[in-house]
N, CA, C, O and CB atoms as a CASP TS submission, in Angstrom:
PFRMAT TS
TARGET T0000
AUTHOR 0000-0000-0000
METHOD Language model
MODEL 1
PARENT N/A
ATOM      1  N   UNK     1       0.830  -1.193   0.000  1.00  0.00           N
ATOM      2  CA  UNK     1       0.000   0.000   0.000  1.00  0.00           C
ATOM      3  C   UNK     1       0.877   1.261   0.000  1.00  0.00           C
ATOM      4  O   UNK     1       0.523   2.270  -0.610  1.00  0.00           O
ATOM      5  CB  UNK     1      -0.945  -0.004   1.219  1.00  0.00           C
ATOM      6  N   UNK     2       2.009   1.192   0.682  1.00  0.00           N
ATOM      7  CA  UNK     2       2.914   2.333   0.652  1.00  0.00           C
ATOM      8  C   UNK     2       3.429   2.549  -0.766  1.00  0.00           C
ATOM      9  O   UNK     2       3.540   3.687  -1.222  1.00  0.00           O
ATOM     10  CB  UNK     2       4.090   2.126   1.631  1.00  0.00           C
ATOM     11  N   UNK     3       3.739   1.470  -1.458  1.00  0.00           N
ATOM     12  CA  UNK     3       4.199   1.581  -2.844  1.00  0.00           C
ATOM     13  C   UNK     3       3.134   2.189  -3.739  1.00  0.00           C
ATOM     14  O   UNK     3       3.435   3.030  -4.586  1.00  0.00           O
ATOM     15  CB  UNK     3       4.603   0.216  -3.378  1.00  0.00           C
ATOM     16  N   UNK     4       1.894   1.767  -3.556  1.00  0.00           N
ATOM     17  CA  UNK     4       0.797   2.341  -4.336  1.00  0.00           C
ATOM     18  C   UNK     4       0.634   3.827  -4.026  1.00  0.00           C
ATOM     19  O   UNK     4       0.371   4.628  -4.923  1.00  0.00           O
ATOM     20  CB  UNK     4      -0.518   1.591  -4.050  1.00  0.00           C
ATOM     21  N   UNK     5       0.789   4.187  -2.767  1.00  0.00           N
ATOM     22  CA  UNK     5       0.699   5.591  -2.375  1.00  0.00           C
ATOM     23  C   UNK     5       1.817   6.424  -2.974  1.00  0.00           C
ATOM     24  O   UNK     5       1.590   7.545  -3.429  1.00  0.00           O
ATOM     25  CB  UNK     5       0.724   5.713  -0.870  1.00  0.00           C
ATOM     26  N   UNK     6       3.021   5.876  -2.974  1.00  0.00           N
ATOM     27  CA  UNK     6       4.146   6.603  -3.560  1.00  0.00           C
ATOM     28  C   UNK     6       3.978   6.787  -5.065  1.00  0.00           C
ATOM     29  O   UNK     6       4.296   7.846  -5.606  1.00  0.00           O
ATOM     30  CB  UNK     6       5.450   5.872  -3.271  1.00  0.00           C
ATOM     31  N   UNK     7       3.480   5.762  -5.730  1.00  0.00           N
ATOM     32  CA  UNK     7       3.233   5.869  -7.172  1.00  0.00           C
ATOM     33  C   UNK     7       2.154   6.918  -7.452  1.00  0.00           C
ATOM     34  O   UNK     7       2.316   7.749  -8.345  1.00  0.00           O
ATOM     35  CB  UNK     7       2.813   4.494  -7.757  1.00  0.00           C
ATOM     36  N   UNK     8       1.066   6.885  -6.701  1.00  0.00           N
ATOM     37  CA  UNK     8      -0.008   7.856  -6.898  1.00  0.00           C
ATOM     38  C   UNK     8       0.471   9.274  -6.608  1.00  0.00           C
ATOM     39  O   UNK     8       0.126  10.207  -7.333  1.00  0.00           O
ATOM     40  CB  UNK     8      -1.204   7.515  -6.009  1.00  0.00           C
ATOM     41  N   UNK     9       1.260   9.439  -5.558  1.00  0.00           N
ATOM     42  CA  UNK     9       1.791  10.759  -5.234  1.00  0.00           C
ATOM     43  C   UNK     9       2.745  11.248  -6.322  1.00  0.00           C
ATOM     44  O   UNK     9       2.727  12.425  -6.684  1.00  0.00           O
ATOM     45  CB  UNK     9       2.506  10.729  -3.878  1.00  0.00           C
ATOM     46  N   UNK    10       3.569  10.356  -6.836  1.00  0.00           N
ATOM     47  CA  UNK    10       4.489  10.731  -7.902  1.00  0.00           C
ATOM     48  C   UNK    10       3.764  11.173  -9.161  1.00  0.00           C
ATOM     49  O   UNK    10       4.153  12.153  -9.797  1.00  0.00           O
ATOM     50  CB  UNK    10       5.403   9.580  -8.223  1.00  0.00           C
ATOM     51  N   UNK    11       2.720  10.458  -9.516  1.00  0.00           N
ATOM     52  CA  UNK    11       1.933  10.823 -10.696  1.00  0.00           C
ATOM     53  C   UNK    11       1.272  12.190 -10.485  1.00  0.00           C
ATOM     54  O   UNK    11       1.289  13.035 -11.380  1.00  0.00           O
ATOM     55  CB  UNK    11       0.859   9.741 -10.993  1.00  0.00           C
ATOM     56  N   UNK    12       0.699  12.399  -9.317  1.00  0.00           N
ATOM     57  CA  UNK    12       0.053  13.680  -9.047  1.00  0.00           C
ATOM     58  C   UNK    12       1.077  14.815  -9.059  1.00  0.00           C
ATOM     59  O   UNK    12       0.832  15.878  -9.629  1.00  0.00           O
ATOM     60  CB  UNK    12      -0.681  13.638  -7.695  1.00  0.00           C
ATOM     61  N   UNK    13       2.226  14.577  -8.425  1.00  0.00           N
ATOM     62  CA  UNK    13       3.231  15.619  -8.277  1.00  0.00           C
ATOM     63  C   UNK    13       3.883  15.989  -9.605  1.00  0.00           C
ATOM     64  O   UNK    13       4.262  17.145  -9.797  1.00  0.00           O
ATOM     65  CB  UNK    13       4.287  15.176  -7.297  1.00  0.00           C
ATOM     66  N   UNK    14       4.021  15.044 -10.516  1.00  0.00           N
ATOM     67  CA  UNK    14       4.698  15.311 -11.784  1.00  0.00           C
ATOM     68  C   UNK    14       3.752  15.678 -12.920  1.00  0.00           C
ATOM     69  O   UNK    14       4.153  16.394 -13.838  1.00  0.00           O
ATOM     70  CB  UNK    14       5.498  14.117 -12.182  1.00  0.00           C
ATOM     71  N   UNK    15       2.513  15.210 -12.883  1.00  0.00           N
ATOM     72  CA  UNK    15       1.620  15.425 -14.011  1.00  0.00           C
ATOM     73  C   UNK    15       0.502  16.428 -13.719  1.00  0.00           C
ATOM     74  O   UNK    15       0.251  17.320 -14.529  1.00  0.00           O
ATOM     75  CB  UNK    15       1.022  14.118 -14.427  1.00  0.00           C
ATOM     76  N   UNK    16      -0.154  16.296 -12.603  1.00  0.00           N
ATOM     77  CA  UNK    16      -1.355  17.088 -12.352  1.00  0.00           C
ATOM     78  C   UNK    16      -1.049  18.414 -11.658  1.00  0.00           C
ATOM     79  O   UNK    16      -1.583  19.452 -12.047  1.00  0.00           O
ATOM     80  CB  UNK    16      -2.331  16.291 -11.515  1.00  0.00           C
ATOM     81  N   UNK    17      -0.195  18.389 -10.635  1.00  0.00           N
ATOM     82  CA  UNK    17       0.077  19.597  -9.860  1.00  0.00           C
ATOM     83  C   UNK    17       0.672  20.738 -10.688  1.00  0.00           C
ATOM     84  O   UNK    17       0.217  21.872 -10.542  1.00  0.00           O
ATOM     85  CB  UNK    17       1.007  19.265  -8.734  1.00  0.00           C
ATOM     86  N   UNK    18       1.670  20.497 -11.554  1.00  0.00           N
ATOM     87  CA  UNK    18       2.212  21.626 -12.326  1.00  0.00           C
ATOM     88  C   UNK    18       1.164  22.303 -13.227  1.00  0.00           C
ATOM     89  O   UNK    18       1.154  23.526 -13.365  1.00  0.00           O
ATOM     90  CB  UNK    18       3.374  21.146 -13.181  1.00  0.00           C
ATOM     91  N   UNK    19       0.305  21.513 -13.822  1.00  0.00           N
ATOM     92  CA  UNK    19      -0.749  22.097 -14.665  1.00  0.00           C
ATOM     93  C   UNK    19      -1.739  22.893 -13.816  1.00  0.00           C
ATOM     94  O   UNK    19      -2.178  23.970 -14.220  1.00  0.00           O
ATOM     95  CB  UNK    19      -1.492  20.992 -15.451  1.00  0.00           C
ATOM     96  N   UNK    20      -2.086  22.372 -12.658  1.00  0.00           N
ATOM     97  CA  UNK    20      -3.014  23.085 -11.772  1.00  0.00           C
ATOM     98  C   UNK    20      -2.382  24.371 -11.254  1.00  0.00           C
ATOM     99  O   UNK    20      -3.058  25.396 -11.157  1.00  0.00           O
ATOM    100  CB  UNK    20      -3.433  22.189 -10.591  1.00  0.00           C
ATOM    101  N   UNK    21      -1.101  24.329 -10.923  1.00  0.00           N
ATOM    102  CA  UNK    21      -0.400  25.514 -10.431  1.00  0.00           C
ATOM    103  C   UNK    21      -0.332  26.581 -11.531  1.00  0.00           C
ATOM    104  O   UNK    21      -0.529  27.766 -11.262  1.00  0.00           O
ATOM    105  CB  UNK    21       1.027  25.140  -9.946  1.00  0.00           C
ATOM    106  N   UNK    22      -0.057  26.163 -12.753  1.00  0.00           N
ATOM    107  CA  UNK    22       0.034  27.109 -13.872  1.00  0.00           C
ATOM    108  C   UNK    22      -1.329  27.766 -14.135  1.00  0.00           C
ATOM    109  O   UNK    22      -1.408  28.975 -14.349  1.00  0.00           O
ATOM    110  CB  UNK    22       0.540  26.388 -15.153  1.00  0.00           C
ATOM    111  N   UNK    23      -2.387  26.970 -14.118  1.00  0.00           N
ATOM    112  CA  UNK    23      -3.731  27.520 -14.328  1.00  0.00           C
ATOM    113  C   UNK    23      -4.117  28.462 -13.189  1.00  0.00           C
ATOM    114  O   UNK    23      -4.768  29.481 -13.420  1.00  0.00           O
ATOM    115  CB  UNK    23      -4.765  26.384 -14.450  1.00  0.00           C
ATOM    116  N   UNK    24      -3.724  28.128 -11.968  1.00  0.00           N
ATOM    117  CA  UNK    24      -4.031  28.970 -10.809  1.00  0.00           C
ATOM    118  C   UNK    24      -3.316  30.321 -10.924  1.00  0.00           C
ATOM    119  O   UNK    24      -3.919  31.367 -10.684  1.00  0.00           O
ATOM    120  CB  UNK    24      -3.624  28.255  -9.497  1.00  0.00           C
ATOM    121  N   UNK    25      -2.047  30.294 -11.286  1.00  0.00           N
ATOM    122  CA  UNK    25      -1.291  31.543 -11.425  1.00  0.00           C
ATOM    123  C   UNK    25      -1.847  32.402 -12.560  1.00  0.00           C
ATOM    124  O   UNK    25      -1.887  33.627 -12.446  1.00  0.00           O
ATOM    125  CB  UNK    25       0.195  31.242 -11.674  1.00  0.00           C
ATOM    126  N   UNK    26      -2.268  31.780 -13.632  1.00  0.00           N
ATOM    127  CA  UNK    26      -2.845  32.507 -14.762  1.00  0.00           C
ATOM    128  C   UNK    26      -4.187  33.130 -14.368  1.00  0.00           C
ATOM    129  O   UNK    26      -4.491  34.250 -14.779  1.00  0.00           O
ATOM    130  CB  UNK    26      -3.024  31.567 -15.975  1.00  0.00           C
ATOM    131  N   UNK    27      -4.982  32.424 -13.585  1.00  0.00           N
ATOM    132  CA  UNK    27      -6.305  32.908 -13.192  1.00  0.00           C
ATOM    133  C   UNK    27      -6.228  33.975 -12.100  1.00  0.00           C
ATOM    134  O   UNK    27      -7.189  34.719 -11.907  1.00  0.00           O
ATOM    135  CB  UNK    27      -7.161  31.746 -12.714  1.00  0.00           C
ATOM    136  N   UNK    28      -5.113  34.063 -11.388  1.00  0.00           N
ATOM    137  CA  UNK    28      -4.983  35.098 -10.360  1.00  0.00           C
ATOM    138  C   UNK    28      -5.023  36.493 -10.960  1.00  0.00           C
ATOM    139  O   UNK    28      -5.399  37.453 -10.289  1.00  0.00           O
ATOM    140  CB  UNK    28      -3.691  34.910  -9.580  1.00  0.00           C
ATOM    141  N   UNK    29      -4.642  36.601 -12.198  1.00  0.00           N
ATOM    142  CA  UNK    29      -4.662  37.902 -12.866  1.00  0.00           C
ATOM    143  C   UNK    29      -6.097  38.404 -13.010  1.00  0.00           C
ATOM    144  O   UNK    29      -6.359  39.598 -12.863  1.00  0.00           O
ATOM    145  CB  UNK    29      -3.983  37.813 -14.249  1.00  0.00           C
ATOM    146  N   UNK    30      -7.018  37.498 -13.295  1.00  0.00           N
ATOM    147  CA  UNK    30      -8.420  37.884 -13.493  1.00  0.00           C
ATOM    148  C   UNK    30      -9.226  37.872 -12.207  1.00  0.00           C
ATOM    149  O   UNK    30     -10.348  38.377 -12.178  1.00  0.00           O
ATOM    150  CB  UNK    30      -9.069  36.966 -14.492  1.00  0.00           C
ATOM    151  N   UNK    31      -8.676  37.306 -11.145  1.00  0.00           N
ATOM    152  CA  UNK    31      -9.401  37.257  -9.878  1.00  0.00           C
ATOM    153  C   UNK    31     -10.318  36.058  -9.741  1.00  0.00           C
ATOM    154  O   UNK    31     -11.100  35.991  -8.792  1.00  0.00           O
ATOM    155  CB  UNK    31     -10.199  38.497  -9.714  1.00  0.00           C
ATOM    156  N   UNK    32     -10.244  35.117 -10.657  1.00  0.00           N
ATOM    157  CA  UNK    32     -11.104  33.932 -10.601  1.00  0.00           C
ATOM    158  C   UNK    32     -10.281  32.675 -10.302  1.00  0.00           C
ATOM    159  O   UNK    32     -10.522  31.613 -10.875  1.00  0.00           O
ATOM    160  CB  UNK    32     -11.872  33.761 -11.929  1.00  0.00           C
ATOM    161  N   UNK    33      -9.328  32.808  -9.415  1.00  0.00           N
ATOM    162  CA  UNK    33      -8.379  31.728  -9.196  1.00  0.00           C
ATOM    163  C   UNK    33      -8.890  30.603  -8.309  1.00  0.00           C
ATOM    164  O   UNK    33      -8.393  29.484  -8.436  1.00  0.00           O
ATOM    165  CB  UNK    33      -7.149  32.278  -8.608  1.00  0.00           C
ATOM    166  N   UNK    34      -9.830  30.823  -7.438  1.00  0.00           N
ATOM    167  CA  UNK    34     -10.358  29.757  -6.589  1.00  0.00           C
ATOM    168  C   UNK    34      -9.353  29.323  -5.523  1.00  0.00           C
ATOM    169  O   UNK    34      -8.580  30.137  -5.019  1.00  0.00           O
ATOM    170  CB  UNK    34     -10.754  28.560  -7.441  1.00  0.00           C
ATOM    171  N   UNK    35      -9.372  28.053  -5.192  1.00  0.00           N
ATOM    172  CA  UNK    35      -8.495  27.541  -4.142  1.00  0.00           C
ATOM    173  C   UNK    35      -7.082  27.305  -4.649  1.00  0.00           C
ATOM    174  O   UNK    35      -6.850  27.026  -5.825  1.00  0.00           O
ATOM    175  CB  UNK    35      -9.057  26.253  -3.573  1.00  0.00           C
ATOM    176  N   UNK    36      -6.156  27.428  -3.723  1.00  0.00           N
ATOM    177  CA  UNK    36      -4.748  27.221  -4.037  1.00  0.00           C
ATOM    178  C   UNK    36      -4.471  25.728  -4.248  1.00  0.00           C
ATOM    179  O   UNK    36      -4.926  24.908  -3.450  1.00  0.00           O
ATOM    180  CB  UNK    36      -3.850  27.788  -2.909  1.00  0.00           C
ATOM    181  N   UNK    37      -3.746  25.361  -5.289  1.00  0.00           N
ATOM    182  CA  UNK    37      -3.432  23.947  -5.534  1.00  0.00           C
ATOM    183  C   UNK    37      -2.605  23.303  -4.419  1.00  0.00           C
ATOM    184  O   UNK    37      -2.553  22.077  -4.321  1.00  0.00           O
ATOM    185  CB  UNK    37      -2.691  23.814  -6.840  1.00  0.00           C
ATOM    186  N   UNK    38      -1.955  24.119  -3.576  1.00  0.00           N
ATOM    187  CA  UNK    38      -1.211  23.550  -2.451  1.00  0.00           C
ATOM    188  C   UNK    38      -2.130  22.837  -1.467  1.00  0.00           C
ATOM    189  O   UNK    38      -1.713  21.883  -0.811  1.00  0.00           O
ATOM    190  CB  UNK    38      -0.433  24.642  -1.729  1.00  0.00           C
ATOM    191  N   UNK    39      -3.362  23.287  -1.361  1.00  0.00           N
ATOM    192  CA  UNK    39      -4.337  22.615  -0.506  1.00  0.00           C
ATOM    193  C   UNK    39      -4.607  21.204  -1.016  1.00  0.00           C
ATOM    194  O   UNK    39      -4.669  20.254  -0.237  1.00  0.00           O
ATOM    195  CB  UNK    39      -5.647  23.421  -0.440  1.00  0.00           C
ATOM    196  N   UNK    40      -4.768  21.077  -2.327  1.00  0.00           N
ATOM    197  CA  UNK    40      -4.989  19.760  -2.917  1.00  0.00           C
ATOM    198  C   UNK    40      -3.741  18.887  -2.806  1.00  0.00           C
ATOM    199  O   UNK    40      -3.847  17.675  -2.619  1.00  0.00           O
ATOM    200  CB  UNK    40      -5.403  19.898  -4.384  1.00  0.00           C
ATOM    201  N   UNK    41      -2.564  19.494  -2.919  1.00  0.00           N
ATOM    202  CA  UNK    41      -1.323  18.743  -2.759  1.00  0.00           C
ATOM    203  C   UNK    41      -1.219  18.191  -1.344  1.00  0.00           C
ATOM    204  O   UNK    41      -0.803  17.047  -1.159  1.00  0.00           O
ATOM    205  CB  UNK    41      -0.107  19.630  -3.079  1.00  0.00           C
ATOM    206  N   UNK    42      -1.585  18.976  -0.352  1.00  0.00           N
ATOM    207  CA  UNK    42      -1.571  18.512   1.030  1.00  0.00           C
ATOM    208  C   UNK    42      -2.552  17.353   1.222  1.00  0.00           C
ATOM    209  O   UNK    42      -2.231  16.375   1.897  1.00  0.00           O
ATOM    210  CB  UNK    42      -1.915  19.667   1.987  1.00  0.00           C
ATOM    211  N   UNK    43      -3.726  17.456   0.642  1.00  0.00           N
ATOM    212  CA  UNK    43      -4.718  16.388   0.731  1.00  0.00           C
ATOM    213  C   UNK    43      -4.205  15.099   0.099  1.00  0.00           C
ATOM    214  O   UNK    43      -4.381  14.019   0.661  1.00  0.00           O
ATOM    215  CB  UNK    43      -6.019  16.817   0.059  1.00  0.00           C
ATOM    216  N   UNK    44      -3.576  15.208  -1.062  1.00  0.00           N
ATOM    217  CA  UNK    44      -3.028  14.024  -1.731  1.00  0.00           C
ATOM    218  C   UNK    44      -1.897  13.420  -0.909  1.00  0.00           C
ATOM    219  O   UNK    44      -1.785  12.198  -0.821  1.00  0.00           O
ATOM    220  CB  UNK    44      -2.526  14.381  -3.143  1.00  0.00           C
ATOM    221  N   UNK    45      -1.059  14.257  -0.308  1.00  0.00           N
ATOM    222  CA  UNK    45       0.025  13.752   0.538  1.00  0.00           C
ATOM    223  C   UNK    45      -0.527  12.956   1.717  1.00  0.00           C
ATOM    224  O   UNK    45      -0.036  11.868   2.019  1.00  0.00           O
ATOM    225  CB  UNK    45       0.894  14.912   1.047  1.00  0.00           C
ATOM    226  N   UNK    46      -1.529  13.485   2.369  1.00  0.00           N
ATOM    227  CA  UNK    46      -2.103  12.789   3.526  1.00  0.00           C
ATOM    228  C   UNK    46      -2.746  11.474   3.104  1.00  0.00           C
ATOM    229  O   UNK    46      -2.557  10.448   3.757  1.00  0.00           O
ATOM    230  CB  UNK    46      -3.139  13.680   4.232  1.00  0.00           C
ATOM    231  N   UNK    47      -3.504  11.506   2.013  1.00  0.00           N
ATOM    232  CA  UNK    47      -4.174  10.289   1.564  1.00  0.00           C
ATOM    233  C   UNK    47      -3.189   9.210   1.131  1.00  0.00           C
ATOM    234  O   UNK    47      -3.342   8.045   1.495  1.00  0.00           O
ATOM    235  CB  UNK    47      -5.113  10.607   0.423  1.00  0.00           C
ATOM    236  N   UNK    48      -2.177   9.595   0.355  1.00  0.00           N
ATOM    237  CA  UNK    48      -1.287   8.589  -0.217  1.00  0.00           C
ATOM    238  C   UNK    48      -0.168   8.166   0.709  1.00  0.00           C
ATOM    239  O   UNK    48       0.258   7.012   0.658  1.00  0.00           O
ATOM    240  CB  UNK    48      -0.703   9.099  -1.478  1.00  0.00           C
ATOM    241  N   UNK    49       0.324   9.056   1.553  1.00  0.00           N
ATOM    242  CA  UNK    49       1.480   8.737   2.369  1.00  0.00           C
ATOM    243  C   UNK    49       1.139   8.385   3.814  1.00  0.00           C
ATOM    244  O   UNK    49       1.993   7.884   4.546  1.00  0.00           O
ATOM    245  CB  UNK    49       2.422   9.883   2.352  1.00  0.00           C
ATOM    246  N   UNK    50      -0.098   8.641   4.230  1.00  0.00           N
ATOM    247  CA  UNK    50      -0.498   8.301   5.600  1.00  0.00           C
ATOM    248  C   UNK    50      -1.630   7.281   5.603  1.00  0.00           C
ATOM    249  O   UNK    50      -1.502   6.215   6.206  1.00  0.00           O
ATOM    250  CB  UNK    50      -0.926   9.563   6.363  1.00  0.00           C
ATOM    251  N   UNK    51      -2.733   7.598   4.936  1.00  0.00           N
ATOM    252  CA  UNK    51      -3.904   6.739   5.020  1.00  0.00           C
ATOM    253  C   UNK    51      -3.741   5.406   4.282  1.00  0.00           C
ATOM    254  O   UNK    51      -4.190   4.377   4.788  1.00  0.00           O
ATOM    255  CB  UNK    51      -5.093   7.468   4.475  1.00  0.00           C
ATOM    256  N   UNK    52      -3.120   5.394   3.119  1.00  0.00           N
ATOM    257  CA  UNK    52      -2.946   4.131   2.406  1.00  0.00           C
ATOM    258  C   UNK    52      -2.058   3.148   3.167  1.00  0.00           C
ATOM    259  O   UNK    52      -2.418   1.974   3.256  1.00  0.00           O
ATOM    260  CB  UNK    52      -2.360   4.391   1.036  1.00  0.00           C
ATOM    261  N   UNK    53      -0.912   3.566   3.721  1.00  0.00           N
ATOM    262  CA  UNK    53      -0.134   2.610   4.518  1.00  0.00           C
ATOM    263  C   UNK    53      -0.872   2.113   5.769  1.00  0.00           C
ATOM    264  O   UNK    53      -0.764   0.941   6.130  1.00  0.00           O
ATOM    265  CB  UNK    53       1.174   3.246   4.932  1.00  0.00           C
ATOM    266  N   UNK    54      -1.618   3.001   6.424  1.00  0.00           N
ATOM    267  CA  UNK    54      -2.386   2.571   7.599  1.00  0.00           C
ATOM    268  C   UNK    54      -3.470   1.586   7.179  1.00  0.00           C
ATOM    269  O   UNK    54      -3.700   0.590   7.866  1.00  0.00           O
ATOM    270  CB  UNK    54      -3.017   3.790   8.323  1.00  0.00           C
ATOM    271  N   UNK    55      -4.129   1.847   6.074  1.00  0.00           N
ATOM    272  CA  UNK    55      -5.127   0.924   5.552  1.00  0.00           C
ATOM    273  C   UNK    55      -4.503  -0.420   5.207  1.00  0.00           C
ATOM    274  O   UNK    55      -5.091  -1.467   5.478  1.00  0.00           O
ATOM    275  CB  UNK    55      -5.808   1.517   4.324  1.00  0.00           C
ATOM    276  N   UNK    56      -3.317  -0.396   4.613  1.00  0.00           N
ATOM    277  CA  UNK    56      -2.604  -1.640   4.308  1.00  0.00           C
ATOM    278  C   UNK    56      -2.231  -2.400   5.566  1.00  0.00           C
ATOM    279  O   UNK    56      -2.291  -3.629   5.587  1.00  0.00           O
ATOM    280  CB  UNK    56      -1.354  -1.346   3.499  1.00  0.00           C
ATOM    281  N   UNK    57      -1.849  -1.692   6.609  1.00  0.00           N
ATOM    282  CA  UNK    57      -1.520  -2.343   7.878  1.00  0.00           C
ATOM    283  C   UNK    57      -2.749  -2.982   8.507  1.00  0.00           C
ATOM    284  O   UNK    57      -2.675  -4.092   9.035  1.00  0.00           O
ATOM    285  CB  UNK    57      -0.904  -1.339   8.848  1.00  0.00           C
ATOM    286  N   UNK    58      -3.864  -2.292   8.451  1.00  0.00           N
ATOM    287  CA  UNK    58      -5.079  -2.804   9.071  1.00  0.00           C
ATOM    288  C   UNK    58      -5.743  -3.915   8.263  1.00  0.00           C
ATOM    289  O   UNK    58      -6.290  -4.854   8.841  1.00  0.00           O
ATOM    290  CB  UNK    58      -6.052  -1.684   9.271  1.00  0.00           C
ATOM    291  N   UNK    59      -5.701  -3.822   6.944  1.00  0.00           N
ATOM    292  CA  UNK    59      -6.406  -4.781   6.104  1.00  0.00           C
ATOM    293  C   UNK    59      -5.483  -5.753   5.381  1.00  0.00           C
ATOM    294  O   UNK    59      -5.946  -6.546   4.562  1.00  0.00           O
ATOM    295  CB  UNK    59      -7.234  -4.053   5.104  1.00  0.00           C
ATOM    296  N   UNK    60      -4.191  -5.703   5.669  1.00  0.00           N
ATOM    297  CA  UNK    60      -3.235  -6.563   4.978  1.00  0.00           C
ATOM    298  C   UNK    60      -3.510  -8.042   5.172  1.00  0.00           C
ATOM    299  O   UNK    60      -3.390  -8.818   4.224  1.00  0.00           O
ATOM    300  CB  UNK    60      -1.850  -6.255   5.443  1.00  0.00           C
ATOM    301  N   UNK    61      -3.877  -8.451   6.387  1.00  0.00           N
ATOM    302  CA  UNK    61      -4.177  -9.852   6.638  1.00  0.00           C
ATOM    303  C   UNK    61      -5.381 -10.318   5.841  1.00  0.00           C
ATOM    304  O   UNK    61      -5.389 -11.430   5.314  1.00  0.00           O
ATOM    305  CB  UNK    61      -4.414 -10.081   8.114  1.00  0.00           C
ATOM    306  N   UNK    62      -6.387  -9.482   5.750  1.00  0.00           N
ATOM    307  CA  UNK    62      -7.576  -9.856   4.980  1.00  0.00           C
ATOM    308  C   UNK    62      -7.264 -10.006   3.490  1.00  0.00           C
ATOM    309  O   UNK    62      -7.732 -10.939   2.838  1.00  0.00           O
ATOM    310  CB  UNK    62      -8.679  -8.814   5.177  1.00  0.00           C
ATOM    311  N   UNK    63      -6.476  -9.085   2.968  1.00  0.00           N
ATOM    312  CA  UNK    63      -6.149  -9.113   1.548  1.00  0.00           C
ATOM    313  C   UNK    63      -5.250 -10.300   1.234  1.00  0.00           C
ATOM    314  O   UNK    63      -5.540 -11.077   0.324  1.00  0.00           O
ATOM    315  CB  UNK    63      -5.471  -7.803   1.123  1.00  0.00           C
ATOM    316  N   UNK    64      -4.165 -10.444   1.981  1.00  0.00           N
ATOM    317  CA  UNK    64      -3.228 -11.541   1.720  1.00  0.00           C
ATOM    318  C   UNK    64      -3.826 -12.893   2.095  1.00  0.00           C
ATOM    319  O   UNK    64      -3.511 -13.903   1.465  1.00  0.00           O
ATOM    320  CB  UNK    64      -1.928 -11.319   2.490  1.00  0.00           C
ATOM    321  N   UNK    65      -4.670 -12.922   3.096  1.00  0.00           N
ATOM    322  CA  UNK    65      -5.322 -14.176   3.486  1.00  0.00           C
ATOM    323  C   UNK    65      -6.246 -14.699   2.398  1.00  0.00           C
ATOM    324  O   UNK    65      -6.334 -15.906   2.173  1.00  0.00           O
ATOM    325  CB  UNK    65      -6.106 -13.982   4.773  1.00  0.00           C
ATOM    326  N   UNK    66      -6.932 -13.786   1.728  1.00  0.00           N
ATOM    327  CA  UNK    66      -7.827 -14.190   0.653  1.00  0.00           C
ATOM    328  C   UNK    66      -7.054 -14.668  -0.567  1.00  0.00           C
ATOM    329  O   UNK    66      -7.535 -15.527  -1.306  1.00  0.00           O
ATOM    330  CB  UNK    66      -8.740 -13.041   0.271  1.00  0.00           C
ATOM    331  N   UNK    67      -5.873 -14.127  -0.785  1.00  0.00           N
ATOM    332  CA  UNK    67      -5.063 -14.511  -1.939  1.00  0.00           C
ATOM    333  C   UNK    67      -4.419 -15.874  -1.728  1.00  0.00           C
ATOM    334  O   UNK    67      -4.393 -16.687  -2.652  1.00  0.00           O
ATOM    335  CB  UNK    67      -3.988 -13.460  -2.209  1.00  0.00           C
ATOM    336  N   UNK    68      -3.903 -16.138  -0.541  1.00  0.00           N
ATOM    337  CA  UNK    68      -3.128 -17.349  -0.289  1.00  0.00           C
ATOM    338  C   UNK    68      -3.922 -18.494   0.293  1.00  0.00           C
ATOM    339  O   UNK    68      -3.313 -19.466   0.738  1.00  0.00           O
ATOM    340  CB  UNK    68      -2.016 -17.039   0.616  1.00  0.00           C
ATOM    341  N   UNK    69      -5.232 -18.446   0.320  1.00  0.00           N
ATOM    342  CA  UNK    69      -6.039 -19.551   0.827  1.00  0.00           C
ATOM    343  C   UNK    69      -6.189 -20.646  -0.177  1.00  0.00           C
ATOM    344  O   UNK    69      -6.843 -21.652   0.100  1.00  0.00           O
ATOM    345  CB  UNK    69      -7.386 -19.070   1.238  1.00  0.00           C
TER
END
């Protein structure tokens, strides 16, 4: 689960965040910028680097038990 979280974070950080940051900076000129993309980056960090490993720790026996039965 940590590996899946790292992969998801890497994809977000390299592909989605730069485009969102560029659009946000461009929209600040017109005043229609909305929320800062750093808020979404923080949310993705928490979900992928904290919650996914904890979920894997809690549900790992169920997942691996079903596979190896």
